[in-house]
C-alpha positions as CSV (number, residue, x, y, z in Angstrom):
1,M,-56.1,23.8,-25.6
2,L,-52.4,24.2,-26.1
3,T,-50.6,20.9,-25.4
4,L,-46.7,21.2,-24.3
5,A,-44.8,18.5,-25.9
6,V,-42.7,16.7,-23.5
7,D,-39.2,15.6,-24.6
8,N,-38.5,12.1,-23.0
9,R,-35.4,11.6,-25.0
10,P,-32.4,10.8,-22.7
11,A,-30.1,13.6,-22.0
12,D,-26.8,13.7,-23.9
13,P,-23.9,12.0,-21.8
14,P,-21.9,14.3,-19.8
15,A,-18.8,15.4,-21.4
16,H,-15.6,13.4,-20.7
17,G,-14.0,16.6,-19.4
18,E,-16.7,17.2,-16.9
19,A,-16.1,13.6,-15.4
20,M,-12.6,14.6,-15.0
21,R,-13.3,17.5,-13.1
22,I,-15.5,15.6,-10.8
23,A,-13.0,12.8,-10.1
24,E,-10.5,15.4,-9.7
25,A,-12.5,17.1,-7.0
26,V,-13.3,13.8,-5.2
27,L,-9.6,12.6,-4.9
28,F,-8.5,16.1,-4.0
29,A,-10.9,15.9,-0.9
30,S,-10.4,12.5,0.0
31,P,-8.2,12.1,3.2
32,E,-7.4,8.6,1.8
33,P,-6.4,7.0,-1.7
34,L,-9.7,5.9,-3.2
35,G,-10.1,2.7,-5.4
36,L,-11.6,2.7,-8.8
37,D,-15.2,1.6,-7.6
38,A,-15.2,4.4,-5.0
39,V,-14.4,6.9,-7.8
40,A,-16.5,5.5,-10.1
41,A,-19.6,5.9,-7.8
42,R,-19.4,9.5,-7.9
43,L,-19.2,9.8,-11.6
44,P,-22.1,10.0,-14.1
45,A,-23.3,6.8,-15.2
46,A,-21.9,7.4,-18.9
47,A,-18.5,8.0,-17.6
48,D,-15.5,5.5,-18.2
49,P,-13.7,5.6,-14.6
50,A,-10.5,3.9,-16.0
51,R,-10.2,6.3,-18.9
52,V,-11.0,9.3,-16.6
53,L,-8.3,8.3,-14.3
54,A,-5.8,7.5,-16.9
55,D,-6.3,11.0,-18.7
56,L,-6.1,12.7,-15.2
57,E,-3.0,10.8,-14.4
58,R,-1.4,11.9,-17.7
59,L,-2.6,15.5,-17.0
60,Y,-0.7,15.6,-13.8
61,A,2.4,13.8,-14.9
62,G,4.4,17.1,-15.5
63,R,2.7,19.3,-12.5
64,G,3.8,20.0,-9.0
65,I,1.4,17.1,-7.9
66,N,0.9,13.9,-9.5
67,L,-1.9,11.3,-9.4
68,V,-0.5,8.1,-8.6
69,R,-1.5,4.6,-7.5
70,V,-0.8,3.4,-4.0
71,G,-1.7,0.1,-2.6
72,G,-4.1,-0.2,-5.8
73,K,-5.7,2.8,-5.1
74,W,-5.7,6.4,-6.4
75,A,-4.4,9.5,-4.7
76,F,-2.5,12.7,-5.2
77,R,1.0,13.2,-4.1
78,T,3.6,15.6,-4.4
79,A,5.9,15.1,-7.3
80,T,8.9,13.1,-6.1
81,D,11.5,15.5,-7.4
82,L,9.8,18.4,-5.4
83,T,9.5,16.7,-2.1
84,F,12.5,18.4,-0.6
85,V,10.7,21.8,-1.1
86,L,8.0,20.6,1.5
87,A,10.4,18.8,3.9
88,E,10.2,21.5,6.5
89,D,6.6,21.9,6.5
90,A,6.1,18.0,6.8
91,G,5.5,16.4,10.3
92,A,8.2,14.7,11.9
93,P,8.6,11.2,10.2
94,Q,8.2,8.0,11.8
95,K,11.4,7.3,13.2
96,L,12.5,3.7,13.8
97,S,15.6,2.2,15.1
98,R,17.8,0.3,12.9
99,A,16.8,-3.1,14.2
100,A,13.1,-2.1,13.4
101,M,14.0,-1.0,9.9
102,E,15.7,-4.4,9.3
103,V,13.0,-6.2,10.6
104,L,10.5,-4.2,8.4
105,A,12.6,-4.9,5.4
106,I,12.7,-8.6,6.1
107,I,8.9,-8.8,6.7
108,A,8.1,-6.9,3.8
109,Y,10.4,-9.2,1.4
110,H,9.7,-12.4,3.0
111,Q,6.2,-12.2,4.4
112,P,4.5,-14.0,5.5
113,T,7.1,-14.5,8.0
114,T,7.5,-15.6,11.7
115,R,9.7,-14.1,14.6
116,A,12.1,-17.3,14.5
117,E,12.5,-16.7,10.6
118,I,13.3,-13.1,10.9
119,E,15.9,-13.8,13.6
120,E,17.3,-16.7,11.2
121,I,17.8,-13.9,8.5
122,R,19.1,-11.3,11.0
123,G,21.4,-13.5,12.8
124,V,20.4,-12.0,15.9
125,T,17.4,-12.0,18.5
126,T,14.5,-9.8,17.7
127,S,12.8,-8.3,20.5
128,K,8.9,-8.3,21.1
129,G,9.3,-4.5,21.6
130,T,10.6,-4.2,18.0
131,L,7.8,-5.9,16.6
132,D,5.4,-3.9,18.9
133,V,6.7,-0.9,17.5
134,L,6.2,-1.8,14.1
135,L,2.6,-3.0,14.7
136,E,1.9,0.5,16.3
137,T,2.9,2.1,12.9
138,G,0.4,0.2,11.3
139,W,3.0,-0.9,8.9
140,I,2.9,-4.6,9.6
141,R,0.1,-6.8,11.0
142,M,-0.2,-10.2,12.5
143,R,-1.6,-12.5,9.7
144,G,-2.1,-15.9,11.3
145,R,-0.3,-18.7,12.7
146,R,2.2,-21.0,11.0
147,K,1.2,-24.7,10.6
148,S,4.2,-25.9,12.1
149,P,5.2,-27.0,15.7
150,G,4.5,-24.0,18.2
151,R,2.2,-22.5,15.9
152,P,4.2,-19.1,15.5
153,V,2.4,-16.1,14.4
154,T,3.1,-14.9,11.0
155,F,3.6,-11.2,9.9
156,G,3.0,-9.3,6.6
157,T,2.8,-5.8,5.6
158,T,-0.5,-3.6,5.4
159,P,-2.0,-1.2,2.9
160,E,-0.8,1.6,5.2
161,F,2.8,0.4,4.4
162,L,2.2,0.6,0.8
163,N,0.7,4.0,1.1
164,H,3.4,5.4,3.4
165,F,6.2,4.1,1.1
166,G,4.4,5.2,-2.2
167,L,3.9,1.8,-3.7
168,N,1.1,0.4,-5.6
169,A,1.7,-3.1,-4.7
170,I,4.0,-5.1,-2.9
171,N,5.7,-6.2,-5.8
172,D,6.9,-2.8,-6.7
173,L,9.6,-3.2,-3.9
174,P,13.0,-3.0,-5.6
175,G,14.0,-6.2,-6.8
176,L,17.7,-7.8,-6.8
177,E,19.0,-6.1,-9.9
178,E,17.8,-2.8,-8.5
179,L,19.1,-3.3,-4.9
180,Q,22.6,-4.1,-6.5
181,G,22.3,-1.1,-8.6
182,L,21.9,0.9,-5.5
183,G,24.9,-0.4,-4.2
184,L,22.9,-2.1,-1.2
185,L,24.1,-5.6,-2.0
186,E,27.4,-6.6,-3.7
187,G,28.8,-9.9,-5.3
188,K,27.0,-12.6,-7.0
189,L,24.1,-13.5,-5.1
190,P,21.4,-16.0,-5.4
191,A,18.3,-15.2,-7.4
192,D,16.0,-16.1,-4.5
193,L,17.8,-13.6,-2.0
194,V,14.9,-11.2,-2.9
195,P,11.8,-13.3,-2.8
196,V,8.4,-12.6,-4.2
197,P,6.6,-11.6,-0.9
198,F,3.0,-12.5,-0.5
199,D,0.5,-9.7,1.1
200,A,-2.7,-11.1,0.1
201,E,-5.4,-10.9,2.9
202,A,-6.2,-14.4,2.5
203,L,-4.0,-17.0,4.4
204,G,-1.6,-19.2,2.8
205,D,-1.9,-22.8,2.6
206,D,0.8,-23.0,5.5
207,E,-1.0,-20.6,7.6
208,E,-4.1,-20.8,10.0
209,P,-6.2,-18.0,11.5
210,L,-5.4,-16.4,14.8
211,E,-7.3,-16.4,17.9
212,P,-10.1,-14.0,18.0
213,E,-8.8,-12.5,21.3
214,L,-5.3,-12.1,19.8
215,M,-6.8,-10.4,17.1
216,A,-8.7,-8.0,19.4
217,L,-5.7,-7.4,21.5
218,G,-3.1,-6.8,19.1
219,P,0.1,-7.8,20.7
220,V,2.7,-9.8,19.2
221,G,1.8,-12.6,21.7
222,E,5.3,-14.4,21.7
223,E,8.2,-14.0,24.2
């Protein structure tokens, strides 16, 4: 009787190039940026996901689209020097008033921050409507309440903010020297004018959780 030998040896690990192709397809098809774990879950077990993504990033560095990190995740984006080509095809950008843009910038740099603290920096009253508009964009969120008299709501930015503005992390915001180089700030300024923002999900030592009903409704909750 003829017996067929069964080869139980493990198959050779898939080529690195094939793993890159899989990651490329997964990222291209995803409507949202993907984290390292999400990409790794789709790759063969023998693949090195960090190396795969790093090599893809280098591969696309000089092309019309680049593989970039936004909010700590990976996504394909139009090369920054070519965005003008697609400007007419893009949907209408989110238009915010000057006041809303000022408030957004203050929240981004000074988070977690309260409405009163925003008003102190701006020197003018900030309407509830301005904060509501920013909440509707999904770029800011109510973080918690300050452990101070009145327990004011604290505000911070969201992953959508990082994604929209092409930032990998909040500390990728322009620093003091960059702002001065752009001509946005002039003169001799204190080093702490542009602080290090804190956008971690966990509340800070001076914050406490929001009430469940406020989290569910989503309004600013302050007049």
